N, C-alpha and C positions, 0 to 999 in steps of 0.2 A: 445207519451205517456210519462208523467213524470216518472222518476224513476232512471235514470242514475246518478251515483255518482263517483267522481274521487278518493275519499279517503275511501270508504267503500262499501261493498256489500249490496244493498237494500234487504229488506226482505218482502216477501208476502206469500200468500197461495192460494189454489185453489178456496175456496169459502165457502163451507157449514160447519157450526159449529153446535154442539149439541143444540137441543131445550130443554126448560124446560119441565118437565112432564105435567104441566098444558097446556102449549102451544101445546105440542105434541097431547094431547087428543083432543083439539079443531081442530087442523089441520086434524086429522084422521076423526073426525065427519064431518067436512066440505067436505073432499074428498068423503065420503060415501053419500053425499047429504043430510045429516041430518041437521035440523035447529040448528043454533048456535046463541049466543048473540054476535052481531057484535061489540058492545061497549066493551064487555069483551075480545073478540078476539084481538082487536087492542090495548087494554090496556096491555094485556099479550105480544103481539108482540112488542109493543113499549118499554116495560121494558126489554124484552130479547135483543132487538137490542142495546139498550143503554149499557147493560151489556157486550155484545160481543165486541162492539166497545171499551169500556174501557179496557177490557182484552187484546185486540190486542195492544192498545197503551201502556199498562203497561209492556207487555212482549217484546217490541221492534220491533214489526212489523211496517214497514215504508210505506207500500202500503196496506191499509186495505179495508174491505167491511162491509156489514151488516150481514154477516154470513148466509144470505138467511133465516132469522128467520121467515118471514111470509109465507114461502112456505113449502108444505108437501114433495116435492122432487124437484130436480133441473130441471126436465122437465115435470113431471106428473101433475103439477099445470096448465099446459097450456089449457086443455079442459075447465077449469073453466073460461077462458077469451076469448075463441074462440068458435064461433058457428060452427056447422057441425059435431060434434062428438056425438057418442052414442053407445049403445051396449057394446060389450067387444071384445078386441083383443085376439086372440088365438096365443100366441107367443111361439115358440119352445124353446128349451133349448140350452145353449152353449155346445160345444163339450166336455168341461170338465165334464159336468154332464152325457153326453152319455158314455164317456170312464171310468169315475170314479164315479159310482153310490153312493158310500159312501160319497163322497164329496158333492154330491147333497143333501143327507140327512142332512149333517152337516150345509150346507148353509141355507137350508129351515128352519131347526130348529132354527138357529140364527135369521132369519128374523121374524119367528113367526107371530104374529098379528100386527107387528109394522107398516106395511104399506100395501096398496092394492097390490095384485099380478097381477090382470088383469086391463089393461087400456082400455079406450074406443077406438073406431075406427072411421075413417072418413066415414060418411054416406051421406054427402052432401058437397056443397062448404064450405071450411073452411074460416071463416071470423073473424078477430080480432074485437070483438064486445064490449069489456068492458075495457076501459082504467083506470077505477076507481082503481083497485087493484095496478097497477104499479105506479099510481100517489100517492097513499097512502104509498107504499113501499119507494119511493124516498123521500117523505116528512118525513117519520119516520126516515130514515137514516140520512137525513140532520139535523133533530132535535137532533138525538143522537150525531152527530158530533159537533153541536153547544154546546150541554150540556157538553160534555167531554172537549171541548176546544182543539180539536186535533191539532197535528202538523205533520200529515201524509204527506209524500212527494207526494202521490197521493191516490185517493180512486176510487174504481170500484164497479160495480154491474154485476152480472151474468145473462145471458139470454141464453137459449139453442139454438143450431144450428137447422136449418130446417131439417137436416138429422136425428138427434136424435129424434126430434118430430115425423117425418114420420116413423121411424123404431119402436118407442115405441107404438105409436098409429097407428095401422095398417090401410091399405087402402081397403075399401069396396065400393069405389065410383069412383075414378078417373081411367081412362083407363089404365094408366101406372104409374109406380113408379116415373118416371121422371116428369110427369105432377103434381103428388101429391107433390113432394118435392118442385118444383118451386112455386106452389100455396101457400104452407106454407111459403116459403121464402118471398113472397110478403107481407104476413100478419105479420109475426114476425118482419119484418123490422120496423114496427110501434113502437114496444117496444124498439128495438135497438135505434132508433132515439130519443125516449122520454128520455131514460137514459142519452144519451150524451147531449141532450138539457138542462138537469138539472145540467150539469157541471161535471158529473161523467165519468170516463173511462168505457169501456165496455169489459167484458170478454165473448166471445162466447164459450159455453161449447159443445164440439163436440167429445164425445167418439165414435160416430159412425164411425169416420174416421179410427179407428183401431179396436175397440172392435167387430164390427159387422162382421169382417172376420170369427170369430169363433162362431158367433151366427146366425144372420138372413141369412147371405150369406155363411154359412159354406159348402154348397154343390156346390158352384160355383168355377170355377178355379180362380187362382190368377189374371189372366188377366181381368176377368170379375169384380172382386172386385176392381181392380185399376180403371176401368171405372166408377164404382159406386162412388168411392172416389172422382174422378174428378168431377162427377156430384154434389156431396155434397159440394165440395169446391166452385163450380160455384154458388150453391144455397146460400152459405154463402156470397159470394160477391154480389149477387143480393140483399140479405137482408141488407147488409151494405150500399149499394147504394153510395151516395156521402159523407158519414161520413168520415172525415179524418182518414187515417189509423193510425196516431199517437194516436188516441183515442181508438184503439181497440187492444186487445190481444186475442189469440186463444189457447184454451186448448183442446188437443187430448190425448186419453189414451186407454188402453186395458181393462178397467173395473176394479172395485176395490173390487171384491169379493175375499175371501180368498180361493183360489183354485190353481191348478197346472198351469193354463194358458199355457197348453202344445201346443196348436195350435194357439197361438197369431201370428199375421202377423209380419214378420220381419220389423223393422223400415226402413231398406234400400230400401224395396219395395215400400214404400209410402211417405217417407219424402219429396221427390221432389214435390209431389203433394201438400203436406201441404204448401210448399213455395209459391204456387200460390194464397194463401189467401191474401186479401188486408188488412193486419194487420201489426202492428209494433212489435209484440212479439209472441213467440211460447212457450207454456207450455207443457212439456212432463215429464212423471214420470221415473226417473232413480234411484230411491231408493229401488228397489226390485230385487230379485235374477234372475228374468226372463229377465229383460231389462237393468240392471245396466251397462252391458258391451257395450250396444249400443250407449253410449255417444261417442264412438270412430267413429261411423258412420259419425258424424258431421265434422270429420277431412277430410273425403273423399267427402262427399256431403255437401259442405259448406253452412252455414247459410247465407242468403242474407244480404248484408251490412245494409239494413234498418231495420233488425229484431234484437231484443234482445232475449236471451234465458232465460226462466224461468224453470230451471231444478228442478223437484221434487226430493229432497234428503232425505226425511223421508217417510218410508213406513207406510201407514195408515191401512193396512190389518192385521197386527200382533200386539201383545202386547209387543214386544221388544221395548226398549228405546235405540235409537242409541247413541253410545258414541260420544261426540263432535269431536273426531278425525276422526270418520267415516264420519260425516257430512262434516268436513273440507276437507277430501280427495275427497269426491264426488264433492264438489264445485271446488276444484283445477282441477279435471278431466274435469269439464265443462269449466272452463276458458281455459285450455289447448286446448280443442276441438274448442272453438270459437276463441281463439287467442286474446281476448280483455276483460279484467276483468270488464270494464265499461258496457259491453253488457251482463253480467250475473247477473240475479236477483234471489236470493234464494227463 
């Protein structure tokens, strides 16, 4: 993956950027299955993509993306492209909501009607049936890049991991979770491959690798969760297939809701499993009070030589604006942990 620099720290982000009100309404209508004007949708999506690409370029981001503008959510868009889903998933609550009911009230109030709460579930063999949307997304992004006349060091697109698809869209068909995850891996790999074939780098979004410890698998012992994480990493590798690892980076996290995160899995328990992914970069959030200290874990459990670190150094769950000195300190901590400034990308 392009990105290393000898004289400066490259700058990127995790992926999703705010949609315009008009595009948001179209995305929500689309998700609810309501008819929308496709021409109007892509006109709004194309304009929004151009705007976020321009803003990234203007503010100094050197590894940019399309802001995921044509998608209602980073993973919930997938049933609109894959056959086999229907009904509704009954998904439990994270332990934060069990232990701190007032937090649950605040988070639900903040979400409001902004997005669907219930996702569909697997009711038949999942099959990636419609390449049209990803083809249009890639075309829209490339047109935006051409229009802006960008000088990014690299550009990427996001695609969810098999694991987060399987934990968000529940399983009412496959005999086991293992079978479901690997079936999803086989199909989502088609989108991975298409993105890379268009010349973009790929970011695999895998919050399931940490977040689900306190959510779907909250009642399992840590040993069982580690087995599940190993399965999910194996599914990522299955989906990546023969894509060169230099073209792929992996994002894992503990979820981005504004809550205590009191039962988040410790990084030291799972980071070695993350290293098994066939990728060249690992993105982890270290800009929050629950996990900022865990950058020191990488001094003991060393990042593989072929991997770069993408440390999250700005917290997106609060309205605080970090002082530049705070950001600089977090980056210095990351460089100290990795031992090579060229392998740290902000």
